[in-house]
C-alpha positions as protocol buffer text, in pm:
chain_id: "A"
residue {
  index: 1
  type: MET
  ca { x: 548 y: 2140 z: -1589 }
}
residue {
  index: 2
  type: ASP
  ca { x: 885 y: 2251 z: -1652 }
}
residue {
  index: 3
  type: GLN
  ca { x: 960 y: 2034 z: -1298 }
}
residue {
  index: 4
  type: PHE
  ca { x: 760 y: 1713 z: -1363 }
}
residue {
  index: 5
  type: ASP
  ca { x: 930 y: 1751 z: -1693 }
}
residue {
  index: 6
  type: THR
  ca { x: 1313 y: 1741 z: -1532 }
}
residue {
  index: 7
  type: CYS
  ca { x: 1189 y: 1483 z: -1312 }
}
residue {
  index: 8
  type: MET
  ca { x: 1101 y: 1232 z: -1532 }
}
residue {
  index: 9
  type: SER
  ca { x: 1352 y: 1343 z: -1795 }
}
residue {
  index: 10
  type: THR
  ca { x: 1663 y: 1245 z: -1516 }
}
residue {
  index: 11
  type: ASN
  ca { x: 1462 y: 962 z: -1330 }
}
residue {
  index: 12
  type: LYS
  ca { x: 1472 y: 1210 z: -961 }
}
residue {
  index: 13
  type: TYR
  ca { x: 1285 y: 910 z: -850 }
}
residue {
  index: 14
  type: LEU
  ca { x: 1353 y: 620 z: -1053 }
}
residue {
  index: 15
  type: ALA
  ca { x: 1560 y: 417 z: -744 }
}
residue {
  index: 16
  type: LYS
  ca { x: 1293 y: 524 z: -484 }
}
residue {
  index: 17
  type: VAL
  ca { x: 998 y: 392 z: -747 }
}
residue {
  index: 18
  type: ASN
  ca { x: 1193 y: 67 z: -798 }
}
residue {
  index: 19
  type: ALA
  ca { x: 1257 y: 10 z: -433 }
}
residue {
  index: 20
  type: ASP
  ca { x: 899 y: 49 z: -374 }
}
residue {
  index: 21
  type: ILE
  ca { x: 803 y: -180 z: -659 }
}
residue {
  index: 22
  type: LYS
  ca { x: 1035 y: -473 z: -499 }
}
residue {
  index: 23
  type: ALA
  ca { x: 917 y: -410 z: -184 }
}
residue {
  index: 24
  type: ALA
  ca { x: 527 y: -490 z: -318 }
}
residue {
  index: 25
  type: GLU
  ca { x: 684 y: -765 z: -445 }
}
residue {
  index: 26
  type: GLU
  ca { x: 785 y: -908 z: -147 }
}
residue {
  index: 27
  type: LEU
  ca { x: 517 y: -843 z: 42 }
}
residue {
  index: 28
  type: GLY
  ca { x: 291 y: -1038 z: -229 }
}
residue {
  index: 29
  type: VAL
  ca { x: 115 y: -743 z: -383 }
}
residue {
  index: 30
  type: ARG
  ca { x: -18 y: -816 z: -751 }
}
residue {
  index: 31
  type: SER
  ca { x: -264 y: -559 z: -782 }
}
residue {
  index: 32
  type: THR
  ca { x: -423 y: -265 z: -651 }
}
residue {
  index: 33
  type: PRO
  ca { x: -536 y: -151 z: -400 }
}
residue {
  index: 34
  type: SER
  ca { x: -387 y: -399 z: -179 }
}
residue {
  index: 35
  type: LEU
  ca { x: -437 y: -328 z: 180 }
}
residue {
  index: 36
  type: PHE
  ca { x: -261 y: -454 z: 487 }
}
residue {
  index: 37
  type: LEU
  ca { x: -364 y: -393 z: 790 }
}
residue {
  index: 38
  type: ASN
  ca { x: -83 y: -441 z: 1073 }
}
residue {
  index: 39
  type: GLY
  ca { x: 127 y: -590 z: 855 }
}
residue {
  index: 40
  type: GLU
  ca { x: -154 y: -832 z: 751 }
}
residue {
  index: 41
  type: LYS
  ca { x: -285 y: -853 z: 391 }
}
residue {
  index: 42
  type: LEU
  ca { x: -644 y: -838 z: 373 }
}
residue {
  index: 43
  type: GLU
  ca { x: -749 y: -1054 z: 77 }
}
residue {
  index: 44
  type: ASN
  ca { x: -1055 y: -1153 z: -62 }
}
residue {
  index: 45
  type: ALA
  ca { x: -1331 y: -927 z: 117 }
}
residue {
  index: 46
  type: PRO
  ca { x: -1674 y: -995 z: 71 }
}
residue {
  index: 47
  type: ASP
  ca { x: -1774 y: -627 z: 115 }
}
residue {
  index: 48
  type: TYR
  ca { x: -1662 y: -303 z: 314 }
}
residue {
  index: 49
  type: GLY
  ca { x: -1807 y: -420 z: 659 }
}
residue {
  index: 50
  type: TYR
  ca { x: -1536 y: -644 z: 686 }
}
residue {
  index: 51
  type: TYR
  ca { x: -1297 y: -410 z: 689 }
}
residue {
  index: 52
  type: ARG
  ca { x: -1473 y: -210 z: 911 }
}
residue {
  index: 53
  type: VAL
  ca { x: -1466 y: -500 z: 1119 }
}
residue {
  index: 54
  type: ARG
  ca { x: -1128 y: -539 z: 1152 }
}
residue {
  index: 55
  type: ILE
  ca { x: -1016 y: -194 z: 1133 }
}
residue {
  index: 56
  type: GLU
  ca { x: -1214 y: -197 z: 1458 }
}
residue {
  index: 57
  type: GLN
  ca { x: -1104 y: -488 z: 1578 }
}
residue {
  index: 58
  type: ALA
  ca { x: -723 y: -368 z: 1549 }
}
residue {
  index: 59
  type: LEU
  ca { x: -841 y: -62 z: 1714 }
}
residue {
  index: 60
  type: ALA
  ca { x: -950 y: -207 z: 2009 }
}
residue {
  index: 61
  type: GLU
  ca { x: -654 y: -378 z: 2085 }
}
residue {
  index: 62
  type: VAL
  ca { x: -462 y: -42 z: 2060 }
}
residue {
  index: 63
  type: GLY
  ca { x: -695 y: 43 z: 2274 }
}
residue {
  index: 64
  type: GLY
  ca { x: -806 y: 354 z: 2029 }
}
C-alpha cells in the first residue's frame, strides 16, 4: 500500500495516463470495453460469434 500511496500522491504515472486518454480519444473510444482488430474498431457486435469470425479471418490472412 505504501508504494501505491506514493504513486498516487506524487502523480508518478499521470503523464502516461493522460497520454493513454488522448490516444483513446483520437481513436474514437467513448466507452469500455472498446475492441480493435488490426486497427479497426469493432462496434455494435451482435454476439460473441461475430468477434470469433472476425478474429479467425484476421488470423487466416496472416497464416495463423
